[in-house]
C-alpha positions as CSV (number, residue, x, y, z in Angstrom):
1,M,10.2,6.5,62.6
2,T,7.4,4.6,64.3
3,T,6.4,4.5,68.0
4,E,3.8,3.0,70.1
5,K,3.7,6.0,72.4
6,S,0.3,7.7,73.3
7,A,-0.5,11.3,72.8
8,V,-3.2,13.4,74.0
9,V,-4.0,16.5,72.1
10,L,-6.0,19.3,73.8
11,G,-8.2,21.3,71.1
12,A,-7.6,18.4,68.7
13,Y,-10.2,19.7,66.2
14,G,-8.9,23.1,66.1
15,F,-6.8,24.6,63.2
16,I,-3.4,23.6,64.8
17,G,-4.7,20.7,66.9
18,A,-6.0,18.9,63.9
19,A,-2.7,19.3,62.1
20,C,-0.9,17.9,65.2
21,V,-3.4,14.9,65.2
22,K,-2.5,14.1,61.6
23,H,1.3,14.4,62.2
24,F,1.1,12.3,65.2
25,Q,-0.9,9.5,63.4
26,K,1.8,9.5,60.7
27,A,4.6,9.1,63.3
28,G,2.7,6.1,64.6
29,F,1.2,7.6,68.0
30,H,-1.8,6.5,69.4
31,V,-3.8,9.7,69.5
32,T,-6.7,10.8,71.9
33,G,-8.4,14.1,71.4
34,V,-9.9,16.5,74.0
35,G,-12.6,19.2,72.9
36,R,-16.0,20.5,74.1
37,S,-17.9,19.7,70.8
38,Q,-18.9,16.2,70.1
39,T,-20.0,17.5,66.6
40,A,-16.8,19.0,65.8
41,A,-14.9,16.1,67.2
42,M,-16.7,13.5,65.0
43,Q,-16.5,15.8,61.8
44,A,-12.7,16.1,62.3
45,F,-11.5,12.6,63.4
46,P,-14.3,10.1,63.9
47,D,-11.6,7.3,64.1
48,I,-9.9,8.4,67.4
49,L,-11.0,8.3,71.0
50,W,-12.4,11.6,72.3
51,H,-12.9,13.1,75.6
52,I,-15.6,15.7,75.3
53,R,-14.8,18.3,77.9
54,D,-15.0,22.0,78.3
55,I,-11.1,22.3,78.7
56,A,-11.6,25.5,80.8
57,K,-13.9,23.9,83.2
58,A,-12.4,20.5,83.5
59,S,-11.3,19.6,87.1
60,T,-7.9,18.4,88.3
61,S,-9.4,14.9,88.8
62,Q,-10.9,14.9,85.3
63,W,-7.5,15.8,83.8
64,R,-6.0,13.1,85.8
65,E,-8.4,10.5,84.3
66,I,-7.8,11.9,80.9
67,L,-4.0,11.9,80.9
68,E,-3.5,8.8,82.9
69,G,-2.4,6.6,79.9
70,A,-0.7,9.4,77.9
71,D,3.1,9.6,77.2
72,I,2.7,13.0,75.3
73,I,0.4,15.8,76.1
74,V,0.0,18.8,73.6
75,N,-1.9,21.9,74.6
76,A,-3.2,23.3,71.3
77,S,-6.2,25.0,72.9
78,G,-6.7,28.6,73.4
79,A,-8.9,31.5,72.6
80,L,-8.1,35.0,71.2
81,Q,-10.3,37.2,73.4
82,D,-12.9,37.0,76.2
83,S,-16.3,36.4,75.0
84,S,-19.7,34.7,76.0
85,K,-18.0,31.2,75.3
86,D,-14.4,31.9,76.3
87,N,-12.6,33.3,79.3
88,L,-8.9,33.9,78.7
89,E,-7.8,33.7,82.3
90,E,-9.6,30.3,82.7
91,I,-8.3,28.9,79.5
92,H,-4.8,30.0,79.5
93,V,-3.9,30.3,83.3
94,R,-6.1,28.3,85.5
95,T,-6.3,25.4,83.1
96,I,-2.6,25.3,82.9
97,K,-2.3,25.2,86.7
98,R,-4.6,22.2,86.8
99,L,-2.6,20.4,84.2
100,C,0.7,21.2,86.0
101,D,-0.7,19.8,89.3
102,V,-1.4,16.5,87.5
103,L,1.7,16.3,85.6
104,K,4.4,17.6,87.9
105,E,5.1,14.3,89.7
106,T,5.0,12.2,86.4
107,D,7.6,11.9,83.5
108,K,5.0,12.7,80.9
109,R,6.2,14.9,78.2
110,F,4.2,18.3,77.9
111,I,4.3,20.4,74.9
112,Q,2.7,23.9,75.3
113,I,1.7,25.8,72.0
114,S,1.9,29.5,73.0
115,A,2.5,32.5,70.7
116,A,5.4,34.7,69.5
117,G,5.3,37.9,71.4
118,V,3.9,36.8,74.7
119,S,4.8,39.1,77.6
120,T,3.5,40.0,80.9
121,N,3.3,43.5,80.0
122,A,1.9,43.1,76.4
123,T,-0.7,45.3,75.0
124,T,-3.4,42.5,75.1
125,Q,-4.8,40.1,77.5
126,F,-4.3,37.3,75.1
127,F,-0.5,37.7,75.3
128,R,-0.5,38.5,78.9
129,T,-2.4,35.3,79.9
130,K,-0.5,33.2,77.6
131,S,2.7,34.5,79.1
132,E,1.2,33.6,82.6
133,G,0.5,30.1,81.5
134,D,4.0,29.8,80.1
135,A,5.5,30.8,83.3
136,L,3.5,28.2,85.3
137,V,4.7,25.6,82.8
138,R,8.3,26.6,83.3
139,Q,7.9,26.6,87.1
140,H,6.2,23.5,87.6
141,L,7.1,21.4,84.4
142,P,11.0,22.2,83.8
143,H,11.2,19.4,81.2
144,A,8.2,20.8,79.3
145,I,8.7,22.3,75.9
146,I,7.0,25.7,75.0
147,L,6.6,26.5,71.2
148,R,5.8,30.1,70.3
149,P,4.6,30.1,66.6
150,A,4.3,33.4,64.7
151,L,1.3,33.8,62.3
152,V,0.1,30.3,61.3
153,V,-0.9,29.7,57.6
154,G,-2.4,26.7,56.3
155,P,-5.1,25.2,54.0
156,Q,-7.9,25.7,56.4
157,A,-9.3,29.3,56.7
158,Y,-10.0,30.0,60.4
159,G,-9.8,33.2,62.4
160,G,-7.0,35.6,61.4
161,T,-6.1,33.6,58.3
162,A,-9.7,33.7,57.1
163,L,-9.7,37.4,57.7
164,L,-6.3,37.7,55.7
165,R,-7.9,35.8,52.8
166,A,-10.9,37.8,52.7
167,A,-9.0,41.1,53.0
168,S,-6.8,40.0,50.0
169,A,-9.8,39.2,47.9
170,M,-11.5,42.6,48.3
171,P,-12.7,43.8,44.9
172,L,-11.5,47.0,43.1
173,I,-9.7,48.7,46.1
174,G,-6.9,47.4,48.2
175,F,-6.9,48.9,51.8
176,K,-3.7,49.3,53.4
177,V,-3.8,48.1,56.9
178,F,-0.8,48.9,59.2
179,P,1.6,49.1,56.2
180,E,4.6,49.4,58.6
181,S,3.9,46.4,60.8
182,Q,6.2,43.4,60.4
183,I,4.9,40.0,60.1
184,Q,6.5,36.5,60.3
185,C,4.6,33.5,59.2
186,I,4.8,29.8,59.8
187,S,3.2,26.8,57.9
188,V,0.7,25.0,60.0
189,D,2.4,21.7,58.8
190,D,5.7,23.1,60.1
191,L,4.3,23.8,63.4
192,A,2.7,20.3,63.6
193,K,6.1,18.8,62.5
194,S,7.9,20.9,65.3
195,V,5.5,19.4,67.8
196,T,6.1,15.9,66.6
197,W,9.9,16.5,66.6
198,C,9.5,17.4,70.3
199,A,7.4,14.5,71.0
200,L,10.0,12.2,69.5
201,G,12.9,13.8,71.6
202,H,14.6,15.5,68.8
203,I,14.3,18.8,70.7
204,R,16.2,19.5,74.0
205,E,13.8,19.3,77.0
206,G,12.9,22.6,78.7
207,T,13.2,24.4,75.5
208,T,11.1,27.7,75.1
209,A,11.4,28.8,71.5
210,D,9.8,31.0,68.8
211,I,9.4,29.3,65.6
212,A,8.7,30.9,62.2
213,E,10.2,31.6,58.7
214,E,13.5,33.5,58.9
215,T,12.4,36.8,57.3
216,S,9.5,39.1,57.9
217,Q,7.3,41.2,55.6
218,S,5.0,44.1,56.0
219,F,1.3,43.2,56.6
220,W,0.5,45.1,53.3
221,Q,3.0,43.0,51.5
222,L,1.7,39.8,53.2
223,T,-1.9,40.9,51.9
224,K,-0.6,41.4,48.2
225,T,1.2,38.0,48.4
226,I,-2.0,36.3,49.5
227,R,-3.9,38.0,46.8
228,M,-1.5,37.0,44.0
229,W,-1.6,33.2,45.3
230,Q,-5.5,33.5,45.2
231,G,-5.1,34.4,41.4
232,F,-6.8,37.8,41.5
233,P,-5.4,40.7,39.5
234,K,-3.4,43.6,41.3
235,W,-5.5,46.3,42.8
236,R,-5.8,49.4,40.6
237,V,-6.4,51.6,43.6
238,T,-5.0,51.4,47.0
239,L,-5.9,53.5,50.2
240,K,-4.5,53.6,53.6
241,T,-7.0,52.7,56.0
242,P,-7.3,55.4,58.8
243,D,-6.6,54.0,62.4
244,W,-10.1,55.3,63.5
245,V,-11.8,53.0,61.2
246,L,-10.1,50.1,62.5
247,T,-10.6,51.2,66.1
248,T,-14.4,51.6,65.5
249,T,-14.6,48.2,63.7
250,S,-12.8,46.5,66.5
251,K,-15.2,48.1,69.1
252,L,-18.1,46.8,67.2
253,A,-16.6,43.3,66.8
254,D,-16.0,43.3,70.5
255,A,-19.6,44.2,71.1
256,L,-20.6,41.4,68.9
257,G,-18.6,39.1,70.9
258,K,-21.0,39.2,73.6
259,F,-23.7,37.6,71.2
260,G,-21.4,34.7,70.7
261,W,-19.5,36.0,67.4
262,R,-15.9,35.4,67.6
263,S,-14.8,37.9,64.8
264,P,-11.2,38.0,63.8
265,L,-11.7,41.9,63.6
266,R,-11.9,42.0,67.5
267,S,-9.5,44.4,69.2
268,T,-6.9,41.7,70.2
269,A,-6.4,40.8,66.5
270,I,-6.2,44.5,65.4
271,E,-3.8,45.3,68.3
272,T,-1.6,42.2,67.5
273,L,-1.3,43.3,63.9
274,K,-0.6,46.8,64.8
275,D,2.3,45.6,67.0
276,G,3.5,43.2,64.4
277,I,4.3,39.4,64.8
278,V,8.1,38.8,64.8
279,A,10.0,35.9,66.1
280,D,13.7,35.1,67.1
281,T,14.3,31.6,65.8
282,S,17.8,31.2,67.3
283,T,16.8,29.4,70.3
284,W,14.9,26.9,68.2
285,K,17.8,26.2,66.0
286,Q,20.2,25.8,69.0
287,A,17.6,23.3,70.5
288,G,17.9,21.1,67.4
289,G,15.0,22.7,65.3
290,F,14.8,22.6,61.5
291,T,14.6,25.7,59.2
292,C,10.8,26.6,58.6
293,Q,9.5,27.1,55.2
294,T,9.0,30.6,54.0
295,L,5.6,32.2,53.3
296,Q,6.1,31.8,49.4
297,E,7.1,28.1,49.9
298,T,4.1,27.5,52.1
299,L,1.7,28.9,49.5
300,A,3.3,27.0,46.7
301,Q,2.2,23.8,48.4
302,L,-1.4,24.9,48.9
303,P,-3.8,24.8,46.1
304,S,-5.6,28.0,45.2
305,S,-8.7,26.8,43.6
306,T,-12.2,28.1,42.8
307,Q,-13.3,27.2,46.2
308,E,-10.6,29.2,47.8
309,R,-11.6,32.3,45.8
310,W,-15.4,31.6,46.6
311,F,-14.8,31.5,50.4
312,A,-12.6,34.7,50.3
313,R,-15.2,36.7,48.6
314,L,-18.1,35.2,50.6
315,Y,-16.6,35.5,54.1
316,L,-17.0,39.3,54.4
317,L,-20.7,39.0,53.0
318,L,-21.7,36.8,56.0
319,P,-21.9,39.5,58.7
320,I,-23.4,42.0,56.0
321,T,-26.1,39.2,55.3
322,I,-26.7,38.7,59.0
323,A,-27.2,42.5,59.5
324,C,-29.5,42.8,56.5
325,L,-31.7,40.0,57.6
326,A,-31.9,41.3,61.3
327,L,-32.8,44.7,59.9
328,F,-35.4,43.4,57.5
329,W,-37.2,41.3,60.0
330,L,-37.1,43.9,62.8
331,A,-38.4,46.7,60.4
332,S,-41.1,44.4,59.2
333,G,-42.3,43.6,62.8
334,I,-41.9,47.2,64.0
335,I,-43.7,48.8,61.0
336,G,-46.5,46.2,61.3
337,A,-46.9,47.0,65.1
338,S,-46.6,50.9,64.5
339,Q,-49.5,50.6,61.8
340,F,-51.5,48.0,63.6
341,K,-55.0,49.4,62.7
342,E,-54.1,49.7,59.0
343,A,-52.8,46.2,58.8
344,Q,-55.7,44.8,60.6
345,T,-58.0,46.8,58.2
346,V,-56.6,44.9,55.3
347,L,-57.5,41.6,56.8
348,L,-61.0,42.9,58.0
349,N,-61.7,43.8,54.2
350,R,-61.0,40.3,53.2
351,G,-63.7,38.8,55.6
352,F,-61.5,38.0,58.7
353,S,-63.2,38.6,62.1
354,Q,-62.0,41.3,64.5
355,T,-60.4,38.7,66.7
356,V,-58.6,36.6,64.0
357,S,-57.3,39.7,62.2
358,L,-55.9,41.1,65.5
359,L,-54.2,37.8,66.3
360,F,-52.7,37.6,62.9
361,V,-51.3,41.1,62.9
362,L,-50.1,40.9,66.5
363,G,-48.5,37.4,66.1
364,G,-46.9,38.4,62.8
365,S,-45.4,41.4,64.3
366,V,-44.1,39.6,67.3
367,T,-42.7,36.7,65.3
368,D,-40.7,39.2,62.9
369,I,-39.3,41.1,65.7
370,F,-38.3,37.9,67.5
371,L,-36.6,36.2,64.6
372,G,-34.9,39.5,63.7
373,T,-33.5,39.7,67.2
374,L,-32.7,36.0,67.4
375,I,-30.4,35.9,64.4
376,L,-28.1,38.2,66.1
377,F,-27.1,35.5,68.6
378,R,-24.5,33.2,67.2
379,R,-25.7,30.0,68.8
380,H,-29.3,30.7,67.6
381,T,-28.6,32.1,64.0
382,R,-29.1,28.9,62.2
383,L,-32.4,28.3,63.9
384,A,-33.4,31.9,63.2
385,C,-32.6,31.3,59.5
386,L,-34.7,28.2,59.4
387,G,-37.5,30.1,61.2
388,M,-37.4,33.0,58.7
389,T,-37.7,30.4,55.9
390,A,-40.5,28.7,57.5
391,V,-42.5,31.8,58.5
392,T,-42.0,33.3,54.8
393,L,-43.5,30.0,53.4
394,S,-46.3,30.1,55.8
395,Y,-46.8,33.9,54.9
396,L,-47.0,32.9,51.1
397,G,-49.1,29.9,51.8
398,A,-51.7,31.8,53.8
399,G,-51.6,34.8,51.4
400,T,-52.3,32.4,48.3
401,L,-55.2,31.0,50.1
402,W,-56.8,34.2,51.4
403,A,-55.4,36.9,49.1
404,S,-54.1,35.4,46.1
405,D,-54.7,38.8,44.1
406,L,-51.7,40.2,45.9
407,W,-49.3,37.9,43.7
408,L,-50.3,40.3,40.8
409,D,-49.9,43.5,42.9
410,P,-47.5,46.0,41.1
411,L,-45.6,46.5,44.2
412,G,-45.0,42.7,44.5
413,P,-45.5,42.2,48.3
414,Y,-45.4,38.4,47.8
415,V,-42.6,38.1,45.1
416,K,-40.1,40.4,47.2
417,T,-40.1,38.1,50.1
418,I,-38.9,35.1,48.2
419,P,-35.3,36.6,47.7
420,A,-35.3,37.5,51.4
421,M,-36.2,33.8,52.1
422,I,-33.4,32.6,49.8
423,L,-31.0,35.1,51.6
424,A,-31.9,33.4,54.9
425,L,-30.5,30.1,53.7
426,F,-27.1,31.5,52.9
427,P,-25.8,32.0,56.7
428,I,-26.5,28.4,57.4
429,L,-24.0,27.3,54.7
430,L,-21.2,29.5,56.3
431,L,-21.7,29.2,60.0
432,E,-19.3,26.4,60.7
433,E,-16.3,27.8,62.4
434,R,-13.9,24.8,61.9
């Protein structure tokens, strides 16, 4: 079926939003995207019209301008937890209020993508704020449709699904995480298809419904199923992960959120998995919805290639690499500063003046400490890695000119910096989030 209607998708380059855009295009909609990153927008869909806005900060007048020509509006934006980049109250509640103010006197169809399990007394702020946003939609836009998917699985590895892939690819030992928690899944294509059905009028207006596969499985069974799909052999050893390990890990991940890292190991994700993700699909069926694919059917349609296995294995190495680089450069700078006279003496013995040797040692220590600190901030990690590479090349170049004999030193002070330089290039390749 084709249509000339226009759709605006909020968060159109995201995991769910991008799938919605593709399904809308196939159905004949004219699609406009809204997102805050010009780079991500152009990488995802360079051929559609974009409004580059911070969705959480857009004013009512800006939304009125963005949505003026739209027949369908899909809210596929959201955030898992408060961080330096995200404010849940702003994204899930205040933004919805502004959208409702714009849409409540119109006949535009609004489709809200929420989450299965939302409640005003839920254990996480994510579910509580999502529930508040849903309540605003029901109050002000009675004809709107609210879809609440369970755990969304698709070809892209993002957030929780990236963590699931990495956990399933762990070598040697399988770690049982919340073995009693029950999880239901939904294919990202089924979710996007559901949104398209709503847009085309196949689903009763005013519907609020969970959508997911019909049966659930334990999180441990889900992990084993993903591992089998990836093509890895069964684990020979399995260990139950103590709750304190998960709690400690989530607290560390929360702390890293202040540095811009939106880790899927943050407390919201851990608490959600502990509580389980289950859905009641009866309302969806009664409203005219279709039966969603099972997890096995979803995975059967996704290729499990060498690239998939590479990503799963490398994903957990990224934070380890960042930590190693930070420690290496901080230690280098701190040791140089703490042994200032000894380091200066090395240069004085090679003919450098007192002033030049002082500047070299001081500058080197400050630079090392600066780069070791800078890499910890997500928005500056790429710059820090490039800086580490450039500084290492400068060290080697200067050393070759003025102390070439150190290339033959049995402790290998020059040779050992080369692997560290190559390691600094690794995070640059895996820093893309979408």
